Residue frames relative to the residue before (quaternion, step in Angstrom):
aa qw qx qy qz dx dy dz
M 1.0000 0.0000 0.0000 0.0000 0.00 0.00 0.00
L 0.6155 0.5875 -0.3499 0.3918 3.58 1.06 -0.68
P 0.6541 0.5087 -0.3360 0.4477 3.61 0.91 -0.80
H 0.6239 0.5321 -0.3468 0.4554 3.56 1.08 -0.64
M 0.6622 0.4959 -0.3049 0.4718 3.56 1.00 -0.75
V 0.6023 0.5275 -0.3607 0.4783 3.57 1.08 -0.58
N 0.6266 0.5245 -0.3281 0.4739 3.62 1.00 -0.78
V 0.6635 0.4972 -0.3026 0.4701 3.59 0.88 -0.95
L 0.6371 0.5301 -0.3202 0.4589 3.57 0.97 -0.83
G 0.6413 0.5377 -0.3046 0.4548 3.53 1.04 -0.86
I 0.6511 0.5306 -0.2883 0.4597 3.50 1.02 -0.96
L 0.6663 0.5055 -0.2745 0.4745 3.54 1.05 -0.92
L 0.6426 0.5171 -0.3078 0.4743 3.59 1.08 -0.74
V 0.6493 0.4928 -0.3195 0.4831 3.57 1.00 -0.75
A 0.6400 0.5303 -0.3149 0.4583 3.56 0.97 -0.82
A 0.6498 0.5171 -0.2981 0.4706 3.54 1.05 -0.86
A 0.6286 0.5347 -0.3086 0.4730 3.57 1.06 -0.81
I 0.6699 0.4973 -0.2949 0.4658 3.53 0.88 -0.94
S 0.6449 0.5137 -0.3065 0.4757 3.59 1.04 -0.82
M 0.6472 0.5263 -0.3157 0.4522 3.56 0.96 -0.85
I 0.6757 0.4880 -0.2814 0.4756 3.59 1.13 -0.55
E 0.7761 0.4075 -0.1748 0.4484 3.51 0.86 -1.12
V 0.6695 0.5435 -0.3255 0.3880 3.61 0.85 -0.90
P 0.6562 0.4897 -0.3596 0.4475 3.66 0.74 -0.69
Y 0.6375 0.5338 -0.3304 0.4466 3.61 0.98 -0.80
M 0.6875 0.4768 -0.2789 0.4713 3.54 0.90 -0.95
W 0.6361 0.5345 -0.3232 0.4530 3.55 1.04 -0.77
K 0.6736 0.4964 -0.2969 0.4601 3.61 0.93 -0.86
K 0.6989 0.4650 -0.2679 0.4729 3.56 1.08 -0.76
G 0.4473 -0.7068 0.4406 0.3258 3.54 1.28 -0.24
L 0.3958 0.7170 -0.4764 0.3198 3.53 1.15 0.61
K 0.0345 -0.8605 0.5081 0.0124 3.59 0.57 1.18
K 0.6506 0.5159 -0.3158 0.4592 3.61 0.94 -0.89
E 0.6621 0.5077 -0.2892 0.4693 3.53 0.99 -0.95
L 0.6424 0.5277 -0.3197 0.4545 3.58 1.06 -0.74
W 0.6235 0.5172 -0.3342 0.4817 3.56 1.10 -0.70
I 0.6796 0.4887 -0.2944 0.4611 3.59 0.84 -0.91
F 0.6140 0.5361 -0.3213 0.4820 3.58 1.08 -0.83
S 0.6982 0.4721 -0.2904 0.4531 3.57 0.80 -0.94
I 0.6377 0.5067 -0.3318 0.4759 3.64 0.98 -0.74
L 0.6967 0.4690 -0.2928 0.4570 3.61 0.81 -0.92
L 0.6355 0.5167 -0.3350 0.4658 3.57 1.03 -0.75
L 0.6556 0.5021 -0.3133 0.4690 3.55 0.92 -0.88
F 0.6436 0.5103 -0.3156 0.4752 3.64 0.98 -0.78
G 0.6591 0.5092 -0.2928 0.4697 3.60 1.00 -0.86
V 0.6595 0.4927 -0.3052 0.4787 3.57 0.99 -0.86
G 0.6436 0.5286 -0.3286 0.4453 3.58 0.96 -0.76
I 0.6744 0.4639 -0.3020 0.4887 3.60 0.91 -0.90
S 0.6426 0.5217 -0.3344 0.4507 3.62 0.95 -0.83
C 0.6681 0.4924 -0.3098 0.4638 3.59 0.89 -0.85
A 0.6390 0.5138 -0.3309 0.4670 3.60 1.03 -0.76
K 0.6452 0.4962 -0.3253 0.4813 3.61 1.03 -0.71
A 0.6515 0.5185 -0.3222 0.4505 3.57 0.99 -0.77
L 0.7061 0.4283 -0.2569 0.5020 3.55 1.16 -0.58
N 0.4535 -0.7250 0.3993 0.3306 3.57 1.38 0.18
W 0.3010 0.7415 -0.5376 0.2656 3.53 1.00 0.82
L 0.4867 -0.6420 0.4938 0.3272 3.60 -1.09 0.59
I 0.0801 -0.7818 0.6183 0.0097 3.58 -0.70 1.09
P 0.3365 -0.7535 0.5162 0.2291 3.60 -0.58 1.02
T 0.4451 -0.6647 0.5393 0.2631 3.52 -1.19 0.74
P 0.6410 -0.5013 0.3836 0.4367 3.59 -1.23 0.26
L 0.6068 0.5617 -0.3652 0.4278 3.61 1.02 -0.65
D 0.5922 0.5580 -0.3724 0.4463 3.64 1.10 -0.60
W 0.6611 0.5019 -0.3078 0.4651 3.56 1.00 -0.87
V 0.6252 0.5220 -0.3389 0.4710 3.62 1.00 -0.84
A 0.6577 0.5112 -0.3099 0.4582 3.59 0.86 -0.89
A 0.6541 0.5133 -0.3174 0.4561 3.58 0.95 -0.82
V 0.6536 0.5095 -0.3197 0.4594 3.60 1.00 -0.76
Y 0.7629 0.3898 -0.2091 0.4716 3.62 0.87 -0.95
R 0.4576 0.7019 -0.4536 0.3036 3.66 1.17 -0.26
P 0.6686 0.4871 -0.3417 0.4461 3.72 0.73 -0.82
F 0.6579 0.4965 -0.3185 0.4682 3.60 0.95 -0.79
S 0.6455 0.5012 -0.3243 0.4765 3.59 0.99 -0.75
N 0.6397 0.5178 -0.3255 0.4655 3.59 0.98 -0.79
F 0.6350 0.5246 -0.3278 0.4628 3.58 1.06 -0.77
L 0.6847 0.4835 -0.2994 0.4558 3.54 0.89 -0.90
T 0.6083 0.5418 -0.3260 0.4796 3.55 1.16 -0.60
H 0.6574 0.5385 -0.2950 0.4368 3.52 1.03 -0.91
I 0.7361 0.3917 -0.2366 0.4988 3.57 0.96 -0.86
G 0.5730 -0.6654 0.3373 0.3393 3.60 1.28 0.14
L 0.4302 0.6967 -0.4727 0.3256 3.63 1.17 0.35
I 0.7830 0.1375 -0.0868 0.6004 3.58 1.14 -0.52
K 0.2893 -0.7667 0.5430 0.1832 3.58 -1.13 0.47
């Protein structure tokens, strides 16, 4: 468990370093919308990276597409249009 926590700590330190470089520049330039988008994307990236570091199962976009179309496919199979 300790190596996973070291990985997560490394990810958080890199994210903090990136924020310390980018946020003051965006703040000085008045790029409020860009700062919000940057923060959201960085948080999303850190979350996914930490989940991967902890060996959590992360679904791919194809899994979501399959989940959406599965009921339709089951229906077509049920009525005999596909096998």
